[in-house]
C-alpha positions as CSV (number, residue, x, y, z in Angstrom):
1,X,0.0,0.0,0.0
2,X,1.3,3.4,-0.9
3,X,0.8,6.0,1.7
4,X,0.5,9.7,0.7
5,X,1.7,12.5,2.8
6,X,-0.8,15.1,4.1
7,X,0.7,17.7,1.7
8,X,0.2,15.4,-1.3
9,X,-3.4,14.8,-0.3
10,X,-4.0,18.5,0.0
11,X,-2.3,19.1,-3.4
12,X,-4.6,16.4,-5.0
13,X,-7.6,18.0,-3.3
14,X,-6.7,21.4,-4.8
15,X,-6.4,19.8,-8.3
16,X,-9.8,18.0,-7.9
17,X,-11.5,21.2,-6.9
18,X,-9.8,23.1,-9.7
19,X,-11.1,20.5,-12.1
20,X,-14.6,20.8,-10.6
21,X,-14.5,24.6,-10.8
22,X,-13.2,25.0,-14.3
23,X,-14.4,28.6,-14.5
24,X,-12.0,29.6,-11.6
25,X,-8.3,30.0,-12.1
26,X,-6.5,27.0,-10.7
27,X,-4.2,29.3,-8.7
28,X,-7.2,30.9,-7.0
29,X,-8.6,27.4,-6.1
30,X,-5.2,26.4,-4.7
31,X,-5.1,29.6,-2.7
32,X,-8.5,28.9,-1.1
33,X,-7.5,25.3,-0.3
34,X,-4.1,26.3,1.2
35,X,-5.8,29.1,3.2
36,X,-8.2,26.6,4.7
37,X,-5.4,24.1,5.3
38,X,-3.4,26.8,7.2
39,X,-6.3,27.0,9.7
40,X,-5.4,23.6,10.9
41,X,-1.7,24.2,11.4
42,X,-0.5,22.9,14.8
43,X,-3.5,20.8,15.5
44,X,-2.4,17.6,17.1
45,X,-4.9,15.2,15.5
46,X,-4.3,15.1,11.7
47,X,-6.5,12.2,10.5
48,X,-9.4,14.2,9.2
49,X,-7.7,17.4,8.2
50,X,-8.0,16.8,4.5
51,X,-11.7,16.1,4.9
52,X,-12.2,19.3,6.9
53,X,-10.1,21.3,4.3
54,X,-12.2,19.9,1.4
55,X,-15.5,20.8,3.1
56,X,-14.4,24.3,4.1
57,X,-12.8,25.0,0.7
58,X,-15.9,23.9,-1.1
59,X,-18.0,26.1,1.1
60,X,-15.7,29.1,0.5
61,X,-15.8,28.5,-3.3
62,X,-19.6,28.3,-3.2
63,X,-19.7,31.5,-1.0
64,X,-17.5,33.3,-3.6
65,X,-20.1,32.3,-6.2
66,X,-17.8,30.1,-8.3
């Protein structure tokens, strides 16, 4: 089994969301994802961070109307 690092998972998430929101510049989607990811910096339990980042990034992209 290949295990991905948390950063690799976040990068893949940014790519998936960029693909899903084709009308938005990929750099902007990545910025939203990384801003949401930064909110969890220093948190001791890391298991669900990618899920939380995905949910909050999707909500932010929806809020921005994209």
